[in-house]
N, C-alpha and C positions, 0 to 999 in steps of 0.2 A: 648448538647454534642457538640461540635468539628463536621467539616466538614471531619475530616481524619478518627473519629469515624465512622462518621456516612457514609461515602463510605464502611469503612468497617464490620460495623456492613447488607448491602446492601446487598453485596458481601455473607457474609456467610452466609446468611437467604434467597437469591435465591435457588431457586428450578423448577425444571421444569415445575410445572405445574402452576410456579407463570405465566410463557410466555402467553404474549398472541400470535397467529400462526403464525401472518406475522413475526415477530423477527423467532423463528423457523425457518422458508422457508427459511429468510437473512441466518442463521449464517447458512446452508447447501450451498446455493449460496456462499457466502465465502468460506467455505471449499471447491469446488469443482474449482474455480476461484484460489486459493491456490496453490492445487494439479497443475493443470496445470500449471501455472506460473516458479512455482517450477524445475516440469517434463523438462519445457523450458529453462529452465535459467541452469541446472543441465549438461550443456557439457560448460559452457561459460568459456573462459579462467581465468579468476582470479578466476574463483571454484578451480581450478586446484592448485593454487598459495595459496590461502587460506587450502584446505582438508590439499596437502605436507606438511606444519606447523602444521598442529593442530595434524596432522598422526605420528610428529615426538617430539609434545609432549607428546601424548598418554595416557590415559583411559582408562577405564573400556567400555567395549563391553555393552550397555543399549538399544541405538537407535538405529535405521540408521538413513541414509540420505536419502532422494525423491530422485530414479534415479542413484545410485550409491547404486553398491553391497556390498556396507562396515557395520560395527555398531561401535560409536563410542559414548562417554559418554553424559551424559543428553545433557548439558550445550553446550556440541561442538558439540552437533548433532542438539540444539537448535539456536546454531549459525549457522550453516552453514548453514541449510536448511530458516532461514531468511533469509543470503543474496542470497542463490541463486533464491528465492522469490521474490527480490527486484530489480535482478542482470540485468533483462531488463525492468524497471520502465514499466511493465505492471501489473503490480498491483492494488485491489482498494483502492478509493481516496473518502474521505470527502469535498466536493469541498469548504466547509466554511472554511475550516480547512488547506485544502492543507494534512491532516495527512492520509497516508497510512496506516489503522485502521489491518487490519491483517495479513501482514510482519513481525510484531514484536510481534503477543499473540500468534496464531495457532501453532509456531511451540517447541514453553513453554509447552504448550498444549499436541501436538501430542509425544511429548514425556515423557514426563508421563505417558500419558496415553497409551505406548506403552510396558512401565515399568512394569504398574501396572494390564493392560487390563482392563480398562474404556470402561466405557458403551457404546452406538453414545448419549442417553440421558443426561449423562455426562459430558461429551464434549463440546454439543449445552448449557449449562446452565452454564458452566464454561467459552465458550469464550464468550456469552453473557456477561456477568458478566464480563468481564475484558475487553470486546470493547464500554459497558456503561463507564468508569470507562477513560480509556487512552479518548474518546468524548471528556469528560466533559472539563477533564483535558488540553485535547486541546482550545476548547472554550476559556474555564477561559485565558486561553495565549494568546491566537491571539489575533490583530496580532502583538504587542511591541515583543514578543516572537519570534517569525521568522526573525523579520525587525532585532533583532540584532542579527542576524546571527545563527540563532540554527536551525536543524533541529528537525522539533518538532515532525517524526515519533523516531527519537531515542531517545527523551526526555520522553514526554509523552508513548510511546510505553510502554516501560521500569516498569512502574507502571500497565501498563495493563495486560502487562506479567504477574508482582508478583499477581494481581489482581485473575487473572483468573487459573494461577495454584494455587494460595490460596482455588481455591475454589474447583478445580477438588481434592486436598487434602483433602479436607474437615476443612480446620481450623478451630479456632471460634473466634470470634471477636478482640480477642486481637492482637493473630497471626496473623489476616488478618492485622492487624493495620501496626503490626513491619516488616509485609513483604514490603505494602505497602511505609512506610518508609523508608527500605532498598533499594527499586526500586529506586524511589527517588533521591536518595544522590549518583543513577548511570548513569545520563547525558548524554549521549553519541547524537553526531555528530553537524557539523559544516557547513552548506549552503554554504560555501568556496569547499569542496568535492562535490560540482553535475557539475557531468560530465566525471568524475574520478571514477577507481574500487571504493574509498573509499566509494561511497555514499549508494551502499548496503554495506556496514560494518554494515551501525548507525541501522537499521534494528537487523541484526543478531546481534551484541552487545543486542540493545533494550533486545533480547530472550531470548538469556541466562542471563544478568544480571538479569531482571526479576525472572525468576523462579533459581536462584542462592538466589537473596536475600527470596523467599518463602521458598528454603532449608534450610538456616538458619532459620526464623523463627518458620521451626515447630519444628525447636530442642530448638527455645527459644532464639536464638539473639535478643536482645529489640532495640527498635531503639524510636525514639521523642513518643508520643504522637498524637503533633501537625506538623504532617512534611510536611504536604500541606499548610496550612492558617497559621503557627508561626511566630513568628517577626520577624526570620531568616532559613526561611521554603523555600518551594521546590517552590511558587507561588510568594515571596519577590524579592527571586533574582535568578527568569528567569527571569522576565516579571518587564514591568516599570509600566506595568499597566493590573490589571488584576481583572475579574471578577470572584468575590467565591461564589455569590451565582448560579451560572450557575452549582457549583460545585452540588448542591443536591437539584434543582428546578425542578421538576417534575419525580425525584429517582422512579423508580419501579413504574413509571403509561407512561411514555414518553419514549421509546424507539429508540433512536438517532439511532442504524443497521438498522430500519425501512428508515432512510433519507441515507442509503450509494449508491456509484457510481461505477459502475465499469470499464475498463478501455477497447473500441474496441482498445486502437492506444497503442503503446508499449515505449511513451515518457511523459514526462511532461503535468499534467492534460488541463495545462490552454494550452496548444495548440490545444488542441479536437475542440474547434469548426472552428476554422483556418484549419484546415485536416477537418473538417467536411465541408467548404464553397468549400476547392480548388477539393474534388471532385465531389461534386455536379452540379461547372461549366464542369469539362470531361466529369463528363457522360451525364449532359443536351444538350451542347451544342456540344459536340466532338469535344472539341478544342484539339490542342495538343500545347505543350509547342513553336514550333517555329512562332505558332502565336500571342505569347504574347510578348509583349513590356513592360506590368509592370505587379504586382500585387501587389495591393494595398488592403490596411486592416490598419480598425480602430475596435479596440481594447480595455480594462480595461486598465484604468491606474494603477490598485491595483496591488503588488507585489505580485507575483515574476515577471510577466511580465513585465515590464520595462526590468528588466534584462536580461532576454531572446529576446528581440528586442535586447538588446546593443550585439549582440552575431553573424552576418548577411554572418558569414565564418567561420563554424566550420571548424577544419582539421581533428576528429576524429568521430568514429556513435557515443561515447558515447554523447561527445559535440554536436553530431546534436540531441541529443533528449531536448536539450537544446538551442531552435536556430525555433524564430517563422518561419524567411526565409529559415531552410530546412524543416519545417514539411511542409509550405506550397511547398514549390517546388514539394517535393516526392508526396502530395498528389494530384497538378496536374498529374505530369508526373509518376507516377506508379499504381493511386487509391486506394493505400492503402497503409496502415502505421507501420508493421510488424516488429517484428526483422531485416527482411534481409534490410530493408532502413535504418537502424541503424547501417548499419556496414562500416570498416574503408571506406571498397571500393565502395558504394553507397556513402557517401559522400563525398568522392573526384570526382565521375562519373564527365565530363564532361559539359557535358548535366544539370546533377541536377545544380551543380556548376553555369553557366553564369546564371539558372533559379532564382540564387539567390541572384544572382545580380542587377536582375529585381526588388525587393522586396520593397517594400515601408510601410511602419507603421506608422500610425497616435495614441496617445494613448492618452481616451477620457474620465473620470472621470461619464460620466453617460453611460457610456457599461458595461452588469457585467462579471463580470472571464467568467462562461459558453456561453458569447456570442460574436459576429463575424460578419463583415460585410468584406464582400471578393470581390474582384471587377477585373478581368481580364482585362485591356487595354490591347485589340487588332491591331494590326500593321495597321491594315484596318479601325480603328478611332473608333468603336466599345467598349464600355461599357459595361460588362455584370456583376452585381452586385446579393446577394446571399444574405441575412441575415438568420444565425444562432442565433432565440433567445437563444435555449438549445442546451448543447451538448450532442453528443450519447453517452446513460454511465450515464447518469444523475440524479437527481430527476425527475426532470420534463420531462424526456425524456427517459424511460430508457433500458436499455437493458431486452429481453423479457429471459426464462426460454432455452426457445430454442437457441435464441443466444450464449450466453455466454453460453452453453456449446458447440459447433460453438468451440467458442473463446478456451474452457477447452481440445476440440480434437485436433485443429491444435496444440496445448502444445504441449500435451500429447502425439500422435500420432511421433511426431519427436524422444520418446526416449523412447516409450513400443511396443510392440505388439499390434495386434483389439485386442485378446482378454482382454490382460489386460483393457485395454481405456475404454473398456466396461463393464468389472466390475466392474470400480472404480465408473462411472459414478452409475451404478446400487446403490453403495452401501452405495455411500452419498444422493441422494436423498431418501433413505430411510431409512438415518442414525436413528432415533428415536426406529429401529427396533434390530439396531446391538446390539449386545451385548458387544462385546467382539474388540474393535478397532483396537484389533492385525491381526485380517481378514482384514484390510483395508490397514496396514500397511506395508502388509507383498507381496499387489498386485505393491508397487510403487516403489519398486529398479530393 
């Protein structure tokens, strides 16, 4: 049996009772974080532009858009919800591949679940299936795929969305295999677009493409039997070096969803240990920006950190999310790195810009991606250093349920009244008891 067939059989044969409690709980954490991020991004300017364009294209109203009082077609809803859940760059991340796993998969699922009235257990099972497929595919092609310029969330995410949607629709192994293949032939996302409105289009397109793949396969639309591992398949085309074995090693036993990470800061995850360090220096020593002669950082030399280090003077909020200097500066000045720290106005603030110019970074091969050494060199000659071994939100330093819910509430509270924010949180934490997902979807718009 080829690996595409093995993955399809795993997806088609996965049931809720097969899942370990930790995987079930993590799926609920993914959903709560996704809803918060989507609500937080639902009023962002690029969402208006995308929504206006899709409304012009039309479509049967089948599913809702988070934070908006509109309904649109299944694939348009998946695209929009994928976009707005990533537009703030606040969504969950698997740090070993920098894959954002939930933003491509959850939008495809909730669109179908809303149309068909799927249960919470069905959603959890399908989400875990899609998560495992996209996470393993990302591991198989990283880092060469990423270094070639692909945004792995848009490429692996489309296959994950197809897997999840296939499980929710109850497709047999053959049709699931076709869905994976159709998803794999629709890769999207170039890293060149990081720092622009287009970056968030990648998980949106992945969600829509994966959903389309499943709807086609459901009707009998065929694809190659070895779409992933074949001589002209996904792995060979998308990565100079690929690990075929990781796609099925431990499948159904080692659930990668249990290694997921969540963002406390609204920017690229490799910035996070530096932000942790800057905030620690600010809070521990009470230093002000005026006291600082320089911020010195030792960080990993692994991609994409060198690219972020090479962006010392961003001019827009979006590009600020991909600047080590800006992230260190707002950590020290503001003590937080939320969406407000990544607006055009905040990036251009004279105090923040002046501190960015005093930022120095050295990249080391022995420093991990989730690790950083941050030093504040003060004008009085003192050097205050902090070592962050594991950034907040990573598997080794995880966000608690309480911290994750606080993040959700901070985002959701800007878009919904308190009673709806409370109701959503209760429903998500008890998701396995929910008979119809439409009871949840009806509260987020």
